[in-house]
N, C-alpha and C positions, 0 to 999 in steps of 0.2 A: 443567502446572506453570509457574509464572512465575519467570523468572530475573532477578536484579538485576545480573548481570555482563554487560558489553558489551565489544565490540572497540574498539581505538583508533580514533579518528576517527568515533565513533558517539555518539549521544545517546539515553538511555533516557527515554521519555515514558510516564508512567503515567496521566495525565489531561489534559484540555484539549488534545486532539490537534489540533483545528481551529486553536486559538490558536498552537500551535507551528508548524504549517504556514505560517500567515500570517507569523509572525516569521521563519522560514527564508527565505521568498520575498522579504522585504524586505532581509535580510542578505546573501544570496548571489545572484549572477547565474548563470544557467544552469538546468540541469534538476535536479529532485529525483526520484530513482528509488525506487520501492517494489516490493519483491519479495514474492510469495506472496499467496494469495487472502484470508487473514485480514486482513492489513494493508491490502491494496488495498480489500477490502470495506468497511472502516471509512471510508476516504476516498471511496469511491463513494457511500456513504450521505450523506456530508457535502457532496457535489457539488464536491469539490476536485481531481478528476482532469481535466487539460487534454487529455492525449493518452494513448492506450493503445498499447503495443507488446507484443504477446503472442507469446512464444516458446514453441514446442512441443517437448517432448522425448518422442517416442513411448515408451510403456511398456505393460506388460500392464495391461489394464483390470480394474476390480473394486473399486477403493477410491480414497480421496483426497477432497479438498475441491473443490467446484465453484468456479470463479473468480468467476462472478456468482451469488452465493447468493440475492440479492434480485431485484427487478425489473431487467431488463437496461436499462442506460442507452441513450439514443439514440446510435447509432454511425453513422458514415459513412465 
């Protein structure tokens, strides 16, 4: 289900995600954080991730979305 309601200090982007990221990077100094494998996966495919900070919260295995659902990018 797609929601159209957002929190304060947020921007809803339905299309042209790459253009929005470029715009945000020119408007704001600092970091842009993305949470969750779905959102991050889109930016990984577009080659727009500069740095990965992966935080793990151990849970019972058996479900969920993989963080890298496509080819794993070159990590160092």
